[in-house]
Each structure stands twice: as C-alpha cells, then as structure tokens.
C-alpha positions in Angstrom: 113.3 76.2 119.8 111.8 79.1 121.7 112.3 82.6 120.5 114.6 85.0 122.4 112.4 87.8 123.5 114.0 91.0 124.9 113.1 94.4 126.2 113.9 95.7 122.7 112.0 93.1 120.4 109.1 92.1 122.6 106.5 94.3 121.0 106.8 92.6 117.7 105.8 89.3 119.3 103.3 90.4 121.9 101.2 92.7 119.8 100.1 90.1 117.3 96.9 88.1 117.3 98.5 84.8 118.4 98.7 83.7 122.1 102.1 84.2 123.7 103.9 82.0 126.3 106.9 83.8 127.8 109.5 82.0 130.0 111.5 84.2 132.3 114.8 82.6 133.3 118.5 83.0 134.1 121.5 80.8 133.3 122.4 80.3 136.9 118.9 79.1 137.9 118.7 75.4 138.5 114.9 75.1 138.1 115.1 77.2 134.9 117.4 74.5 133.4 114.6 72.0 134.1 111.9 74.1 132.5 114.0 75.2 129.5 114.0 72.0 127.5 110.2 71.6 128.1 109.6 75.1 126.7 111.8 74.3 123.7 109.9 71.1 123.0 106.6 72.8 123.3 107.8 75.6 121.0 108.2 73.0 118.3 104.8 71.3 119.0 102.8 74.5 119.0 104.7 76.3 116.2 102.4 78.4 114.2 99.7 78.3 116.9 101.4 80.0 119.9 104.4 82.3 120.1 106.7 80.8 122.6 109.7 82.7 123.9 112.3 83.1 126.6 113.4 86.2 128.4 116.7 86.2 130.3 116.1 88.3 133.4 119.8 89.1 133.8 119.9 90.8 130.4 116.4 92.4 130.4 114.9 94.6 133.1 111.7 96.0 131.6 109.8 92.8 130.7 110.2 91.1 134.1 108.9 94.3 135.8 106.1 94.7 133.3 104.8 91.2 134.2 105.5 91.3 137.9 108.2 88.5 137.8 109.8 88.2 141.2 110.8 84.6 141.1 112.3 82.4 138.3 111.4 80.4 136.4 108.1 82.1 135.8 106.1 81.3 132.6 103.5 83.9 131.7 100.6 82.9 129.4 99.1 85.9 127.4 96.1 86.1 125.2 95.3 89.4 123.5 98.2 91.0 125.3 96.7 90.2 128.7 98.1 87.7 131.3 95.6 84.9 131.6 97.7 82.4 133.5 101.1 82.1 135.2 103.3 79.2 136.3 105.9 80.1 138.9 108.6 77.4 139.5 109.2 74.1 137.8 106.4 71.9 136.6 105.8 68.8 134.5 105.4 69.2 130.7 101.7 68.2 131.0 101.1 71.3 133.2 102.5 73.6 130.6 100.6 71.8 127.8 97.3 72.1 129.7 97.8 75.8 130.1 98.8 76.2 126.4 95.8 74.3 125.2 93.5 76.7 127.2 95.1 79.6 125.2 93.9 78.1 121.9 
C-alpha cells in the first residue's frame, strides 16, 4: 500500500536518499481510481527501494503547487529531490514500472 503523503509530512519522505514516486489524486476523479490500484501494487513490489506515496489534492494545497500539478492523476518521479519524470493521466502498469526502473 502506498504511503499517505501530505503538506505536513512530505519532508520526512522526500528528503531521504531513496527515489520517490508521488501520485496526486482526488476521490472524485475517475482516472485516479484506475491509477490507484496500480500505484498500490507497485508500492509492494518496490518496497524498500522506492518511496511510493499518494497526495490527495483536495486535502493538500502546497505539494500540488510545489510540483506544478494542474491535472489529476499526475504521478511525479523524483530522484535526489528533483523531478526527473512525470506521468499525467492514466497509463498501463508497465509504463509506471518502466519509469520506476529508471529511478533505480
């Protein structure tokens, strides 16, 4: 299961040495409901290698602004605290896996 990352706790996760994958979503978003189980499955697969979390844009304002999120779902891929890739909209699990493998 992916971590819940918020405006309050994000620094603890984003300032480490592991790559981070952050899914920006909202409960009312249909495509987000397609991406969510993929992200949860990949969180299990990459546990200990990549920090994978979700940020509810309805409950958090600072993080979406910080990463320029204007559409959801948006999945941001960070290495060393820097955005190295981004996936806007729904995609197949293989697309997310390819992007995650590039982080390692």
